[in-house]
N, C-alpha and C positions, 0 to 999 in steps of 0.2 A: 504494500500500499504506500505508494509514493505521491498520490494526488487526492485532491479533495474538491468538492463543490459545497458552498453554503447556500442555503435556502432560508431566507427570513421571510416569515409571514407578515403581512401588513394588514391587521384587522381594522375594521371600520365599524361605524354604528350598526350595520346590518350583520356583521360576521365577527363574533368574538374571537380572541386569540386561541382559546383552546379548541373551539369548534373548527376554526380554519386549520390548526395543526392536525387535528383528527382527520379531516378530509384529505389534506396533502399527504399524510402518512398512509392513509388507506389506498390512495392513488399510487404511492411508491411501492407499497407492498404487492399490489396487482402487477406492476411493471416488473419487479423483481422476480415474481412467480412466473410470469410469462417468459422471462429471459433465463429462467432456471439458474439464477445467479447464486453462487456460493462464495464469490469473491468480492462481495460489496457489503460494507458494513456501515453503521450509522453511529453518530454520537450527537450529543446536545451541549454545545460549548457554553451556553448561559444557564445550564442547570444549576439550580439552588432551591430546593424543595419543589419547585415546578420545572418542567422541561425547558421552558423559555421559548423564545419565538425564533430560534435558529435551529434548523436541521442541517447537520453536517454529513454529507455522504462520502465515503472513503473508498478507494480502489486504485486501479491503474488508470492512467490517463485514457488509454484505449477504451476500457470498459465504461468510464465516465462519459466519453463521447458517444458510445452506443446508447447509454441511458438518455443522455441529453437529446439525441436524435429521435428518439421515440416520441418526443413532445408529450411526456407522461402526465404533465400538470394540466393539460387541457384548458378548460375555462377558468381553472384556479390561478393560472399564470398572472393574471391581473392583480391578484391578492399577494403576490410573492415577488421578492427581489432576488433573483437568481444571479449568483456571482459566476465569474468565469472559472474554469478549471485552474487550480493553483497547486504548486508543489508543497508538500509537508515541509514545515521548517526543520532546520538541521538538528536541533536538540529539543526533544519533546518527551513527555512521559507517555505511557500506554496503559489502558485498562479494558476490562471486558465490559461491554454493555449488553445485558442479557435480560431474558424474561424471568420473572418470578411468580410462582403461583401458590395459592394457599392450598394446603392439603385438606381443608375443611370447608366445603361449599354446599350450598343449597341443593345443587343437582346430585352431589354426592349423598346428601341425606335422603333425597328421594329415592336413589337406587338401593341404599341400605334398608329403607322402610319396604320397598317393593320386594326385596329378597327375604325380608323377615330377620335381618341380621341386627335389628335394633328394635327395642320395645318402645311403646308410646311414652313410657315413664322415662326412658333414656333420651328421648327427643329434646326435652327441655335442657338437659345438661349439655347435649351436643350443641344446641343452638347457643347457649351461654358461652361455651368454650369458643365456638366459631366466631362470634362477635368480639370476644375478648382478645383474640389473636389475630384480628384482621390486618390487612396489609395497609401501610400508610405511604407506600412508595408512589411516585408519580405514575401516571398511566395514560394510555390512549383509550378512547371509547370507539371501538370500531364497529362498523355495520357489516354483516356477512353478505357477500354478493349473491350467495345462493339461496339463503332463506330469509334474509332481512333482519335477522336477530342482532342485537347489539350485545357486545361483550367488551370487558375491559382486559387490556393487555398491560400489566404492570411491569415497570423497567427497574432493573437492578444495576447499580454501578459497582464494579469491582474495585479493588485496591489500585492505587497508582503504582506502576512498575517502571523500572528503568529501561527494560528491554522488551521488544514486542514478542508475542506468542503467536505463531502461525496457526491456522485452522480455518474451518469453514463457517460461514454464516448462513442463517435460515432465510426465507423469503421475506422476513421482517428486518433484515439487516442486523440481527442479533446473533452473537457468537457465545456459546457456552464456555469455551476455552479460549477462543481466538480474541486478540485484543485490537483495538483501533488506537491510533495516535490521539493524545489528549492535549490540547493546547488551546 
């Protein structure tokens, strides 16, 4: 990963920052999925409790050109400032940007009830524990293209490292072990 593109969302009175970032990120995910990209990662350089208004996309210059040429932002381009492809600075830190999931969810509770693995009396305790250990990480609220259901994808930021770790990224630009430059 030697290159990156910054995309800054430009919210207005009709489109709030978080709603706009959700829409941009959904379009990026669709494009990465279609490209079958495992070599494109994302970061959020303005992250501080919230993800911020800048989405940074990392890869090789060639892959970023392929992504750019897809015009994947479509009608959202007017709400974004897209920088030119730039080289990663010489001295940077690295970190993983990945997904984090709760292991206690409402859908899991429904499956447990359907299987008979949990009694009605245990449901209250499960729900209390589920809400007490909820995630407070920043997240995207994405809408499924296949069924229209909304779901949250929580983001986890790893420790800062001095050296990069190679690996693959998923179609959301997240890597379980792979790092992206952080600057």
